[in-house]
DSSP file (Angstrom, degrees, kcal/mol; ACC not computed):
  #  RESIDUE AA STRUCTURE BP1 BP2  ACC     N-H-->O    O-->H-N    N-H-->O    O-->H-N    TCO  KAPPA ALPHA  PHI   PSI    X-CA   Y-CA   Z-CA
    1    1 A X     >        0   0    0      0, 0.0     4,-1.8     0, 0.0     5,-0.1   0.000 360.0 360.0 360.0 -43.1   50.9   29.9    6.2
    2    2 A X  H  >  +     0   0    0      1,-0.2     4,-2.3     2,-0.2     5,-0.2   0.844 360.0  54.8 -68.4 -31.3   51.1   30.0    2.3
    3    3 A X  H  > S+     0   0    0      1,-0.2     4,-2.5     2,-0.2    -1,-0.2   0.893 108.2  49.2 -67.2 -36.9   49.4   26.5    2.1
    4    4 A X  H  > S+     0   0    0      2,-0.2     4,-3.1     1,-0.2     5,-0.2   0.902 111.1  50.3 -64.3 -42.5   46.4   27.8    4.2
    5    5 A X  H  X S+     0   0    0     -4,-1.8     4,-2.6     2,-0.2    -2,-0.2   0.922 111.8  46.3 -64.0 -45.2   46.1   30.9    2.0
    6    6 A X  H  X S+     0   0    0     -4,-2.3     4,-2.2     2,-0.2    -1,-0.2   0.894 114.6  48.8 -66.7 -39.8   46.1   28.8   -1.2
    7    7 A X  H  X S+     0   0    0     -4,-2.5     4,-2.4     2,-0.2    -2,-0.2   0.937 113.0  47.5 -61.4 -46.2   43.5   26.4    0.5
    8    8 A X  H  X S+     0   0    0     -4,-3.1     4,-2.6     1,-0.2    -2,-0.2   0.905 113.0  47.2 -62.9 -43.1   41.3   29.3    1.6
    9    9 A X  H  X S+     0   0    0     -4,-2.6     4,-2.3    -5,-0.2    -1,-0.2   0.865 111.6  51.8 -70.2 -34.6   41.5   31.0   -1.8
   10   10 A X  H  X S+     0   0    0     -4,-2.2     4,-2.2     2,-0.2    -2,-0.2   0.894 109.6  49.7 -64.4 -39.4   40.7   27.7   -3.6
   11   11 A X  H  X S+     0   0    0     -4,-2.4     4,-2.7     2,-0.2    -2,-0.2   0.947 111.2  48.3 -63.4 -46.7   37.7   27.1   -1.3
   12   12 A X  H  X S+     0   0    0     -4,-2.6     4,-2.7     1,-0.2     5,-0.2   0.918 111.7  50.9 -60.8 -41.7   36.4   30.7   -2.1
   13   13 A X  H  X S+     0   0    0     -4,-2.3     4,-2.4     2,-0.2    -1,-0.2   0.884 109.7  49.6 -59.9 -40.3   36.9   30.1   -5.8
   14   14 A X  H  X S+     0   0    0     -4,-2.2     4,-2.7     2,-0.2    -2,-0.2   0.947 111.7  49.2 -64.7 -48.5   35.0   26.8   -5.7
   15   15 A X  H  X S+     0   0    0     -4,-2.7     4,-2.4     2,-0.2     5,-0.2   0.923 111.2  48.7 -55.8 -49.2   32.1   28.6   -3.8
   16   16 A X  H  X S+     0   0    0     -4,-2.7     4,-2.5     1,-0.2    -1,-0.2   0.925 112.5  48.7 -59.1 -44.3   32.0   31.5   -6.3
   17   17 A X  H  X S+     0   0    0     -4,-2.4     4,-2.5     1,-0.2    -1,-0.2   0.897 110.0  51.1 -65.0 -38.7   31.9   29.1   -9.2
   18   18 A X  H  X S+     0   0    0     -4,-2.7     4,-2.1     1,-0.2    -1,-0.2   0.900 111.5  48.7 -64.3 -37.2   29.1   27.0   -7.6
   19   19 A X  H  X S+     0   0    0     -4,-2.4     4,-2.5     2,-0.2    -2,-0.2   0.920 111.5  48.7 -67.0 -42.9   27.1   30.1   -7.1
   20   20 A X  H  X S+     0   0    0     -4,-2.5     4,-1.2    -5,-0.2    -2,-0.2   0.924 112.2  48.4 -61.5 -44.6   27.6   31.2  -10.6
   21   21 A X  H  X S+     0   0    0     -4,-2.5     4,-1.3     1,-0.2     3,-0.4   0.904 112.4  49.6 -64.3 -40.6   26.7   27.8  -12.1
   22   22 A X  H  < S+     0   0    0     -4,-2.1    -1,-0.2     1,-0.2    -2,-0.2   0.867 106.9  54.3 -64.0 -40.9   23.5   27.7   -9.9
   23   23 A X  H  < S+     0   0    0     -4,-2.5    -1,-0.2     1,-0.2    -2,-0.2   0.750 111.3  45.0 -68.3 -22.5   22.5   31.1  -10.9
   24   24 A X  H >X S+     0   0    0     -4,-1.2     3,-2.1    -3,-0.4     4,-0.9   0.652  85.5 114.1 -88.4 -17.5   22.7   30.0  -14.6
   25   25 A X  T 3< S+     0   0    0     -4,-1.3    -3,-0.0     1,-0.3    -4,-0.0  -0.281  83.1  14.5 -54.5 130.3   20.9   26.7  -14.2
   26   26 A X  T 34 S+     0   0    0      1,-0.0    -1,-0.3     0, 0.0    -2,-0.1   0.289 108.7  84.5  89.5 -11.9   17.5   26.7  -15.9
   27   27 A X  T <4  +     0   0    0     -3,-2.1    -2,-0.2     3,-0.0    -3,-0.1   0.950  55.6 143.6 -88.0 -57.4   18.2   29.7  -18.0
   28   28 A X  S  < S-     0   0    0     -4,-0.9     2,-0.9     1,-0.1    -3,-0.0   0.086  71.8 -35.7  52.6-168.7   20.1   28.3  -21.0
   29   29 A X        -     0   0    0      0, 0.0     2,-0.4     0, 0.0    -1,-0.1  -0.819  69.6-154.3 -87.0 110.5   19.6   29.6  -24.4
   30   30 A X        -     0   0    0     -2,-0.9     2,-0.2     1,-0.0    68,-0.1  -0.685  11.0-128.4 -89.5 131.6   15.9   30.5  -24.5
   31   31 A X        -     0   0    0     -2,-0.4     3,-0.1     1,-0.1     2,-0.0  -0.542  35.0-104.6 -77.9 146.7   14.1   30.5  -27.9
   32   32 A X        -     0   0    0     -2,-0.2    -1,-0.1     1,-0.1    67,-0.1  -0.387  44.3 -96.2 -70.2 150.6   12.3   33.7  -28.5
   33   33 A X        -     0   0    0     89,-0.2     2,-1.1     1,-0.1    -1,-0.1  -0.289  34.0-110.1 -61.6 151.3    8.5   33.5  -28.1
   34   34 A X        +     0   0    0      1,-0.2    -1,-0.1    -3,-0.1    89,-0.1  -0.755  52.2 156.7 -84.1  94.8    6.4   32.9  -31.2
   35   35 A X        +     0   0    0     -2,-1.1    31,-0.2    87,-0.1    -1,-0.2   0.438  31.5 111.5-105.1  -4.3    4.6   36.3  -31.5
   36   36 A X        +     0   0    0     -3,-0.1     2,-0.3    29,-0.1    31,-0.2  -0.487  59.4  51.0 -70.7 148.9    3.7   36.3  -35.1
   37   37 A X  E    S-A   66   0A   0     29,-2.7    29,-2.9    -2,-0.1     2,-0.4  -0.834  91.9 -24.5 124.8-161.7    0.0   36.0  -35.8
   38   38 A X  E     -A   65   0A   0     -2,-0.3   107,-2.3    27,-0.2     2,-0.3  -0.738  50.8-178.6-101.4 133.8   -3.3   37.6  -34.8
   39   39 A X  E     -AB  64 144A   0     25,-3.0    25,-2.1    -2,-0.4     2,-0.3  -0.890   5.2-171.4-127.3 153.8   -3.9   39.3  -31.6
   40   40 A X  E     +AB  63 143A   0    103,-2.9   103,-3.0    -2,-0.3     2,-0.3  -0.986  27.0  99.4-145.0 154.6   -6.9   41.0  -29.9
   41   41 A X  E     -AB  62 142A   0     21,-2.1    21,-1.9    -2,-0.3     2,-0.3  -0.952  54.3 -64.5 170.2-149.0   -7.5   43.2  -26.8
   42   42 A X  E     -AB  61 141A   0     99,-1.7    99,-2.4    -2,-0.3     2,-0.3  -0.866  24.2-163.5-132.7 162.4   -8.0   46.7  -25.6
   43   43 A X  E     + B   0 140A   0     17,-0.8    15,-0.4    -2,-0.3     2,-0.3  -0.984  10.6 178.2-143.8 158.6   -6.3   50.0  -25.3
   44   44 A X  E     - B   0 139A   0     95,-2.2    95,-2.3    -2,-0.3     2,-0.3  -0.984  19.8-131.1-152.2 159.6   -7.0   53.1  -23.2
   45   45 A X  E     +CB  56 138A   0     11,-1.2    11,-2.3    -2,-0.3     2,-0.3  -0.759  25.6 171.0-109.3 159.6   -5.5   56.5  -22.5
   46   46 A X        -     0   0    0     91,-2.2     2,-0.6    -2,-0.3    91,-0.2  -0.976  33.5-106.1-158.7 166.5   -4.9   58.1  -19.2
   47   47 A X    >   -     0   0    0     -2,-0.3     3,-1.3     3,-0.3     6,-0.2  -0.901  12.5-156.4-105.6 122.1   -3.2   61.2  -17.6
   48   48 A X  G >  S+     0   0    0     -2,-0.6     3,-1.0     1,-0.3    -1,-0.1   0.840  96.5  62.3 -60.7 -30.9    0.1   60.7  -15.8
   49   49 A X  G 3  S+     0   0    0      1,-0.3    -1,-0.3     2,-0.1     3,-0.2   0.745 107.3  46.1 -67.7 -18.8   -0.6   63.9  -13.8
   50   50 A X  G X  S+     0   0    0     -3,-1.3     3,-2.1     1,-0.2    -1,-0.3  -0.420  74.2 161.2-116.7  53.5   -3.7   62.1  -12.4
   51   51 A X  T <  S+     0   0    0     -3,-1.0    -1,-0.2     1,-0.3    -2,-0.1   0.772  70.2  50.3 -48.1 -39.2   -2.1   58.9  -11.6
   52   52 A X  T 3  S+     0   0    0     -3,-0.2     2,-0.3    -4,-0.1    -1,-0.3   0.673  88.1  97.1 -78.8 -17.5   -4.7   57.7   -9.2
   53   53 A X  S <  S-     0   0    0     -3,-2.1    -6,-0.2    -6,-0.2     3,-0.1  -0.598  85.2-109.9 -76.2 130.8   -7.6   58.3  -11.7
   54   54 A X        -     0   0    0     -2,-0.3    -1,-0.1     1,-0.1    -2,-0.1  -0.194  42.2 -88.7 -63.1 152.3   -8.5   55.1  -13.6
   55   55 A X        -     0   0    0      1,-0.1     2,-0.5    -9,-0.1    -9,-0.2  -0.249  41.7-114.9 -60.7 143.9   -7.7   54.9  -17.2
   56   56 A X  B     -C   45   0A   0    -11,-2.3     2,-1.3    -3,-0.1   -11,-1.2  -0.725  22.6-129.7 -80.1 124.5  -10.4   56.3  -19.6
   57   57 A X        +     0   0    0     -2,-0.5     2,-0.5   -13,-0.2   -13,-0.2  -0.655  42.6 166.3 -72.8  95.5  -11.9   53.5  -21.9
   58   58 A X        -     0   0    0     -2,-1.3   -15,-0.1   -15,-0.4    -2,-0.0  -0.969  66.3 -22.2-121.7 125.2  -11.5   55.2  -25.2
   59   59 A X  S    S+     0   0    0     -2,-0.5    -1,-0.2     1,-0.1   -16,-0.1   0.928  80.6 179.3  49.2  54.7  -11.9   53.2  -28.4
   60   60 A X        +     0   0    0     -3,-0.1   -17,-0.8   -18,-0.1     2,-0.3   0.687  43.8  91.1 -68.8 -26.1  -11.1   50.1  -26.5
   61   61 A X  E     +A   42   0A   0     19,-0.3    19,-0.5   -19,-0.2     2,-0.3  -0.570  51.7 168.6 -80.4 136.9  -11.3   47.4  -29.2
   62   62 A X  E     -A   41   0A   0    -21,-1.9   -21,-2.1    -2,-0.3     2,-0.3  -0.994  15.4-172.5-146.7 133.9   -8.0   46.7  -30.9
   63   63 A X  E     -AD  40  78A   0     15,-2.3    15,-2.8    -2,-0.3     2,-0.4  -0.945   8.6-172.3-124.2 153.5   -6.7   43.9  -33.2
   64   64 A X  E     -AD  39  77A   0    -25,-2.1   -25,-3.0    -2,-0.3     2,-0.5  -0.992  16.7-157.9-142.4 147.1   -3.2   43.4  -34.4
   65   65 A X  E     -AD  38  76A   0     11,-1.2    11,-2.3    -2,-0.4     2,-0.4  -0.986  20.2-165.3-122.2 116.2   -1.5   41.2  -36.9
   66   66 A X  E     +AD  37  75A   0    -29,-2.9   -29,-2.7    -2,-0.5     2,-0.4  -0.870  12.6 170.9-110.3 137.9    2.2   40.7  -36.3
   67   67 A X  E     - D   0  74A   0      7,-2.3     7,-2.9    -2,-0.4     2,-0.5  -1.000  28.9-127.8-142.0 135.6    4.8   39.3  -38.7
   68   68 A X  E     - D   0  73A   0     -2,-0.4     2,-0.5     5,-0.2     5,-0.3  -0.750  20.7-173.7 -88.0 131.9    8.6   39.2  -38.3
   69   69 A X  E >   - D   0  72A   0      3,-3.5     3,-1.7    -2,-0.5     2,-0.4  -0.888  61.5 -57.2-126.8  98.6   10.5   40.6  -41.2
   70   70 A X  T 3  S-     0   0    0     -2,-0.5     0, 0.0     1,-0.3     0, 0.0  -0.545 119.8 -19.5  62.2-121.0   14.3   40.0  -40.7
   71   71 A X  T 3  S+     0   0    0     -2,-0.4    22,-0.6    -3,-0.1     2,-0.3   0.494 129.0  76.9 -93.9  -6.6   15.3   41.6  -37.3
   72   72 A X  E <   -DE  69  92A   0     -3,-1.7    -3,-3.5    20,-0.1     2,-0.4  -0.821  68.3-146.1-108.9 143.3   12.2   43.9  -37.3
   73   73 A X  E     -DE  68  91A   0     18,-2.7    18,-3.4    -2,-0.3     2,-0.4  -0.843  13.8-153.8 -99.6 146.6    8.6   42.8  -36.4
   74   74 A X  E     -DE  67  90A   0     -7,-2.9    -7,-2.3    -2,-0.4     2,-0.5  -0.990  10.4-167.7-122.7 130.5    5.8   44.7  -38.3
   75   75 A X  E     -DE  66  89A   0     14,-3.2    14,-3.2    -2,-0.4     2,-0.7  -0.969  12.7-155.6-122.8 134.7    2.4   45.1  -36.7
   76   76 A X  E     -DE  65  88A   0    -11,-2.3   -11,-1.2    -2,-0.5     2,-0.4  -0.903  16.6-166.4-108.0 112.4   -0.7   46.2  -38.3
   77   77 A X  E     +DE  64  87A   0     10,-2.9    10,-2.1    -2,-0.7     2,-0.3  -0.773   9.8 177.7-101.3 138.7   -3.1   47.6  -35.7
   78   78 A X  E     +DE  63  86A   0    -15,-2.8   -15,-2.3    -2,-0.4     2,-0.3  -0.978  13.8 120.3-141.4 156.3   -6.7   48.2  -36.5
   79   79 A X  E     - E   0  85A   0      6,-1.9     6,-2.4    -2,-0.3     2,-0.4  -0.955  51.8 -91.4 179.4-163.1   -9.9   49.4  -34.8
   80   80 A X  E     + E   0  84A   0    -19,-0.5   -19,-0.3    -2,-0.3     4,-0.3  -0.983  31.3 168.0-141.8 123.2  -12.6   51.9  -34.8
   81   81 A X  S    S-     0   0    0      2,-2.8     3,-0.0    -2,-0.4    -2,-0.0  -0.655  89.8 -49.0-134.3  71.5  -12.4   55.2  -32.8
   82   82 A X  S    S+     0   0    0     -2,-0.2     2,-0.3     0, 0.0    -2,-0.0   0.174 143.8  31.6  76.8 -20.0  -15.3   57.2  -34.2
   83   83 A X  S    S-     0   0    0      2,-0.0    -2,-2.8     0, 0.0     2,-0.0  -0.955 103.6 -90.1-155.6 152.8  -13.8   56.2  -37.6
   84   84 A X  E     -E   80   0A   0     -2,-0.3     2,-0.4    -4,-0.3    -4,-0.3  -0.360  44.4-169.2 -62.9 145.5  -12.0   53.1  -38.7
   85   85 A X  E     -E   79   0A   0     -6,-2.4    -6,-1.9     2,-0.0     2,-0.3  -0.997  14.8-177.2-137.8 150.3   -8.2   53.2  -38.4
   86   86 A X  E     +E   78   0A   0     -2,-0.4     2,-0.4    -8,-0.2    -8,-0.2  -0.938   9.4 179.5-145.7 118.8   -5.4   51.0  -39.6
   87   87 A X  E     -E   77   0A   0    -10,-2.1   -10,-2.9    -2,-0.3     2,-0.7  -0.976  17.3-151.9-123.3 132.1   -1.7   51.6  -38.7
   88   88 A X  E     -E   76   0A   0     -2,-0.4     2,-0.5   -12,-0.2   -12,-0.2  -0.911  21.6-176.3-106.4 121.9    1.4   49.7  -39.7
   89   89 A X  E     -E   75   0A   0    -14,-3.2   -14,-3.2    -2,-0.7     2,-0.4  -0.952  20.3-139.9-122.4 132.5    4.1   50.0  -37.2
   90   90 A X  E     -E   74   0A   0     -2,-0.5     2,-0.5   -16,-0.2    15,-0.3  -0.741  22.2-159.5 -85.7 135.0    7.7   48.6  -37.2
   91   91 A X  E     -E   73   0A   0    -18,-3.4   -18,-2.7    -2,-0.4     2,-0.4  -0.973  12.9-147.9-128.1 126.2    8.9   47.3  -34.0
   92   92 A X  E     -EF  72 103A   0     11,-2.1    11,-1.8    -2,-0.5     2,-0.3  -0.759  29.9-178.5 -83.0 132.1   12.5   46.8  -32.8
   93   93 A X  E     - F   0 102A   0    -22,-0.6     2,-0.3    -2,-0.4     9,-0.2  -0.934  17.3-171.6-133.3 154.9   12.6   43.8  -30.5
   94   94 A X  E     - F   0 101A   0      7,-1.9     7,-2.6    -2,-0.3     2,-0.4  -0.995  30.3-112.4-145.8 144.7   15.2   42.0  -28.4
   95   95 A X  E     + F   0 100A   0     -2,-0.3     2,-0.4     5,-0.2     5,-0.2  -0.619  37.8 171.3 -76.9 123.9   15.0   38.8  -26.4
   96   96 A X  E >   - F   0  99A   0      3,-2.8     3,-1.0    -2,-0.4    -2,-0.1  -0.913  67.9 -28.1-140.9 111.4   15.3   39.2  -22.7
   97   97 A X  T 3  S-     0   0    0     -2,-0.4     3,-0.1     1,-0.2    -1,-0.0   0.914 126.0 -46.0  48.4  54.0   14.7   36.3  -20.2
   98   98 A X  T 3  S+     0   0    0      1,-0.2     2,-0.3   -68,-0.1    -1,-0.2   0.579 122.8  89.0  75.0   8.4   12.2   34.5  -22.6
   99   99 A X  E <  S-F   96   0A   0     -3,-1.0    -3,-2.8    24,-0.1     2,-0.5  -0.953  75.5-119.3-130.5 159.4   10.1   37.6  -23.6
  100  100 A X  E     -FG  95 122A   0     22,-2.5    22,-2.2    -2,-0.3     2,-0.4  -0.879  22.0-153.0 -96.3 128.6   10.6   40.0  -26.5
  101  101 A X  E     -FG  94 121A   0     -7,-2.6    -7,-1.9    -2,-0.5     2,-0.3  -0.866  19.1-164.5 -97.4 129.0   11.0   43.7  -25.4
  102  102 A X  E     +FG  93 120A   0     18,-3.4    18,-1.9    -2,-0.4     2,-0.3  -0.834  15.5 176.3-117.5 155.6    9.9   46.1  -28.1
  103  103 A X  E     +FG  92 119A   0    -11,-1.8   -11,-2.1    -2,-0.3     2,-0.3  -0.980  11.6 155.9-147.9 154.2   10.3   49.7  -28.7
  104  104 A X  E     - G   0 118A   0     14,-2.0    14,-2.4    -2,-0.3     2,-0.3  -0.996  29.0-142.5-168.6 169.1    9.3   52.0  -31.5
  105  105 A X  E     + G   0 117A   0    -15,-0.3     2,-0.3    -2,-0.3    12,-0.2  -0.989  23.5 171.5-140.2 133.2    8.5   55.4  -32.9
  106  106 A X  E     - G   0 116A   0     10,-2.2    10,-3.2    -2,-0.3     2,-0.7  -1.000  28.2-139.5-147.3 138.3    5.8   56.2  -35.4
  107  107 A X  E     + G   0 115A   0     -2,-0.3     8,-0.3     8,-0.2     3,-0.1  -0.908  18.0 179.2 -98.9 112.5    4.2   59.4  -36.8
  108  108 A X        -     0   0    0      6,-2.7     4,-0.3    -2,-0.7     7,-0.1   0.273  50.4-104.4 -91.7   8.0    0.5   58.8  -37.2
  109  109 A X    > > -     0   0    0      1,-0.1     5,-3.1     2,-0.1     3,-0.8   0.083  37.0 -74.5  88.8 161.5   -0.1   62.2  -38.5
  110  110 A X  G > 5S+     0   0    0      1,-0.2     3,-1.0     3,-0.2    -1,-0.1   0.856 127.9  58.7 -61.5 -37.2   -1.6   65.4  -36.8
  111  111 A X  G 3 5S+     0   0    0      1,-0.2    -1,-0.2     2,-0.1    -2,-0.1   0.809 111.5  40.9 -58.9 -33.9   -5.1   64.1  -37.0
  112  112 A X  G < 5S-     0   0    0     -3,-0.8    -1,-0.2    -4,-0.3    -2,-0.2   0.229 132.4 -75.5-104.8  10.5   -4.2   61.0  -35.0
  113  113 A X  T < 5 -     0   0    0     -3,-1.0    22,-0.5    -4,-0.3    21,-0.4   0.408  61.5-119.2 112.3  -2.8   -1.9   62.4  -32.3
  114  114 A X  S   <S+     0   0    0     -5,-3.1    -6,-2.7    19,-0.1     2,-0.4  -0.484  76.3  10.1  77.7-137.7    1.3   63.0  -34.2
  115  115 A X  E     -G  107   0A   0     -8,-0.3    19,-0.5    -2,-0.2     2,-0.4  -0.684  68.5-168.3 -88.5 124.5    4.6   61.2  -33.2
  116  116 A X  E     -G  106   0A   0    -10,-3.2   -10,-2.2    -2,-0.4     2,-0.4  -0.893   8.6-162.4-112.2 143.7    4.1   58.3  -30.7
  117  117 A X  E     +GH 105 132A   0     15,-2.2    15,-2.4    -2,-0.4     2,-0.3  -0.949  21.1 171.0-111.0 140.6    6.8   56.5  -28.8
  118  118 A X  E     -GH 104 131A   0    -14,-2.4   -14,-2.0    -2,-0.4     2,-0.3  -0.988  22.9-160.0-149.9 161.9    6.1   53.2  -27.2
  119  119 A X  E     +GH 103 130A   0     11,-2.3    11,-2.5    -2,-0.3     2,-0.3  -0.955  21.2 160.0-134.9 156.7    7.5   50.3  -25.5
  120  120 A X  E     -GH 102 129A   0    -18,-1.9   -18,-3.4    -2,-0.3     2,-0.3  -0.975  26.2-136.8-164.2 171.9    6.1   46.8  -25.0
  121  121 A X  E     -GH 101 128A   0      7,-2.1     7,-2.3    -2,-0.3     2,-0.4  -0.976  15.0-162.2-140.2 151.8    6.8   43.2  -24.2
  122  122 A X  E     +GH 100 127A   0    -22,-2.2   -22,-2.5    -2,-0.3   -89,-0.2  -0.998   9.3 176.7-141.3 140.7    5.4   40.0  -25.8
  123  123 A X        -     0   0    0      3,-2.5   -24,-0.1    -2,-0.4   -25,-0.0  -0.423  57.2 -80.8-116.5-168.8    5.3   36.4  -24.7
  124  124 A X  S    S+     0   0    0     -2,-0.2     3,-0.1     1,-0.2   -25,-0.0   0.809 129.4  22.1 -67.5 -29.7    3.6   33.5  -26.5
  125  125 A X  S    S+     0   0    0      1,-0.1    19,-0.8    18,-0.1     2,-0.4   0.439 118.3  53.0-122.9  -1.8    0.3   34.5  -25.2
  126  126 A X  E     - I   0 143A   0     17,-0.2    -3,-2.5     2,-0.0     2,-0.4  -0.997  45.2-174.1-144.8 143.6    0.4   38.2  -24.2
  127  127 A X  E     +HI 122 142A   0     15,-2.3    15,-2.6    -2,-0.4     2,-0.3  -0.905  20.4 169.6-135.0 100.1    1.4   41.4  -25.9
  128  128 A X  E     +HI 121 141A   0     -7,-2.3    -7,-2.1    -2,-0.4     2,-0.3  -0.799   2.4 165.1-119.4 158.6    1.4   44.5  -23.6
  129  129 A X  E     -HI 120 140A   0     11,-2.2    11,-2.5    -2,-0.3     2,-0.4  -0.994  28.8-136.2-164.8 169.0    2.6   48.1  -24.1
  130  130 A X  E     -HI 119 139A   0    -11,-2.5   -11,-2.3    -2,-0.3     2,-0.3  -0.983  24.8-173.5-128.9 133.6    2.7   51.7  -23.1
  131  131 A X  E     -HI 118 138A   0      7,-2.9     7,-2.4    -2,-0.4     2,-0.3  -0.968   6.2-178.0-134.5 154.9    2.6   54.6  -25.5
  132  132 A X  E     +HI 117 137A   0    -15,-2.4   -15,-2.2    -2,-0.3     2,-0.3  -0.993   8.1 160.9-145.2 147.1    2.9   58.4  -25.3
  133  133 A X        -     0   0    0      3,-2.9   -17,-0.1    -2,-0.3   -19,-0.1  -0.876  59.6 -75.8-148.6-177.6    2.7   61.4  -27.7
  134  134 A X  S    S+     0   0    0    -19,-0.5   -20,-0.1   -21,-0.4   -18,-0.1   0.910 130.5  20.4 -52.6 -46.8    2.2   65.1  -27.2
  135  135 A X  S    S+     0   0    0    -22,-0.5     2,-0.3    -3,-0.0    -1,-0.2   0.645 121.7  59.5 -95.7 -14.3   -1.5   64.9  -26.4
  136  136 A X        +     0   0    0    -23,-0.2    -3,-2.9   -91,-0.0     2,-0.3  -0.834  42.5 174.2-124.6 149.4   -1.8   61.1  -25.4
  137  137 A X  E     + I   0 132A   0     -2,-0.3   -91,-2.2    -5,-0.3     2,-0.3  -0.954  31.8 130.1-138.1 137.0   -0.5   58.6  -22.8
  138  138 A X  E     -BI  45 131A   0     -7,-2.4    -7,-2.9    -2,-0.3     2,-0.3  -0.993  40.5-119.7-172.9-175.5   -1.9   55.1  -22.7
  139  139 A X  E     -BI  44 130A   0    -95,-2.3   -95,-2.2    -2,-0.3     2,-0.3  -0.903  13.0-158.8-134.7 158.5   -1.6   51.4  -22.5
  140  140 A X  E     -BI  43 129A   0    -11,-2.5   -11,-2.2    -2,-0.3     2,-0.4  -0.998   1.1-166.6-140.3 150.0   -2.7   48.4  -24.6
  141  141 A X  E     +BI  42 128A   0    -99,-2.4   -99,-1.7    -2,-0.3     2,-0.3  -0.959  12.5 178.3-137.4 116.7   -3.1   44.7  -23.7
  142  142 A X  E     -BI  41 127A   0    -15,-2.6   -15,-2.3    -2,-0.4     2,-0.3  -0.847   8.9-171.0-120.6 155.8   -3.5   42.0  -26.3
  143  143 A X  E     -BI  40 126A   0   -103,-3.0  -103,-2.9    -2,-0.3   -17,-0.2  -0.846  46.4 -71.7-129.7 167.0   -3.9   38.2  -26.2
  144  144 A X  E     -B   39   0A   0    -19,-0.8     2,-0.3    -2,-0.3  -105,-0.3  -0.419  54.0-112.4 -60.8 136.4   -3.9   35.7  -28.9
  145  145 A X        -     0   0    0   -107,-2.3     2,-0.2    -2,-0.1  -107,-0.2  -0.553  30.9-120.4 -72.5 129.3   -7.0   35.8  -31.1
  146  146 A X              0   0    0     -2,-0.3    -1,-0.1     1,-0.1  -107,-0.0  -0.513 360.0 360.0 -72.7 135.3   -9.1   32.7  -30.6
  147  147 A X              0   0    0     -2,-0.2    -1,-0.1    -3,-0.0    -2,-0.0   0.492 360.0 360.0 -87.3 360.0   -9.5   30.9  -34.0
């Protein structure tokens, strides 16, 4: 009986190890995507209370220049929304499954909506995010600027 028990436990251990190895195959250490550079796209605001209502296209043109500075990325967002704007935002990021997940908080001042919290994700070719403040909720979608 003890030999059967050892044999069964060994078999179970081999199966568990095989599953674990298979689950890790192809993942390896992935390099972070190269997100430094110029981006362009759109942003819009919407009301979560009216979830089924399409986003309002407000000041939809947006450009960004992203540069990594140590463990923090810095993005300079520019556009025109009735008047030109330019915001420099520091972004904390971490690598998750081959993408960089971002988060940040910035105070744009009372004229521009106050304190904003936002989250986003970036790959080599796409940078998307969600933002919210007291008066605003919205999304942005950027792609690499064509040279």
